[in-house]
N, C-alpha and C positions, 0 to 999 in steps of 0.2 A: 798318574792321573790325579786330577784335582777333585776333591770331594768336599761338598758344602754340607755342614751340619745345620739343620733347621730344627729349632726346638718345637715342642708340642704346642706351646703358647703361640708361636708365630704361625703355625699351621692353622689354628682355629681363629685367628684374628681376621676381621674383615679387611678386604683389600679394595682400594678405590682404583678402578681401571680408568685410564684417561681416554681411551678410544671412544667409548659411548658418550662421554662428556663432550668431546669435540663434535660428535654427530648431533647431539642435542643443541649445542651452541649454534651450529650452522643452520639447523632446522628453525630455531628461534629467530635467527637473523633473517632468514628467507621469509618467515611468517610476517614479521614486522615490516619488512620492505614491501611485501605484497599488500598488506592492509593499509599502509600509508598511501600507496598509489590509488587504491580503491576509494579511500576517504577523500582524496583530492577530486576524483571523478564524481563522487556523490555530492560534493559541495557545489559543483557546477550546475546541478539540476535544480530547477526552480519548481519545487513541489510544495503545495500548501496542504497541510493536514489539519482537519477541524480540531479545535481544542474544546474540551469539556468545560462548561461554566459551572454546572452543578452535577451532583452525583446521582440524581434521580432520573428515571426514564421520562422522556417527554411523551405525553399522551397524544398520539396522532389519530386522526379520523381515518376510517377505511378509504382507500383511494388517494390519500394525501401523499404527495411525493416530496421528499426533501433532497435537494441537490446543492452542494456547496461549491461554488466557483467564485473566487475572489477577484481575479484579474481579467480584464478584457483580453481576449486571445486565448484564454484557457479552454480546456476541453474536459468533458466527462464522458466516460464510456460506461453505459448501463447495460447489465445483463438481464434480459427480460424473458419471460415465458408466457405462453397462453396467447390470447387474442391481442396481439400487439397493435393492430390497426385501430381497434377501438380505444386503446390506451393513448395512442398518439393523437387521435382525433380529439379526445378529451383534454389532452395536455398542450395542444398546439398553441392556443391563445395564451396560456400561462407562460409557456416557454418564450414566446415573442414579447410579452409584456415585461418579463424580467430580464430582457437583454440577451436572450439566447436564440439559437436557430438549430434546426435539425440538420446535421452535416452529412451523416452517412447512416445506412442501415445494412447490416450483414446478417443474413439468415444462417444459423449454425445447426448442423446435425450432430448431436451428441450420441455416440454409440451406447446402446442400452437404455436410452430414454425414448419414450413414445411421443411425448408432446414436443412441439416446435420451440426452439430457443432462438433468441435474436440478440445481437449486439447493436445498441443504439449509440451513436456518437453525436453529442451536443457540443456546440461551440459557443462561447461567450463573445458576442460581437459588439456589445455596447454596455456601459455601466448600468447597474441596477438602479431603478428610481429610488430616491431617498426614503419613501414611505414603506419600503420593504427592508427587512422582514417585519411582518405585522405582529401586534400584541397577541398573547395567547387568548383563544376564544374567538377572535375575529375571523380566522379562516373557516370556522364552523358556521358562523352566521352569514358570511358572504364569501363563498368560495370563488376562486378565479374562474 
């Protein structure tokens, strides 16, 4: 019978096993293949995210609503609670003036919450007039 002598030094020395390295290699390959496909799909979406011009919070008046829609044909989905009919009545003129229209309204029941919730879908149907957005302070003096 053949007998192999292994020294004490070789027994304590770390061994690199190749099987886990191959698993990690395949996992990494699959990860990068998947993320590259998702990145291609993400680049096909036309989503505009507002960019910050300054780092300070803009002071808004109570009841003032800020909605960013850049392109005609874009939509905004707003999640509202409370008396939505009064809010819509107040905002209807401003929405129309700024090139929007109320597209849909969906009442939502959220389990565990007592008050009513609603999803409001606004659609941008025409460009915003050039005088908007207005200078700071003007909306306080003459609201829409």
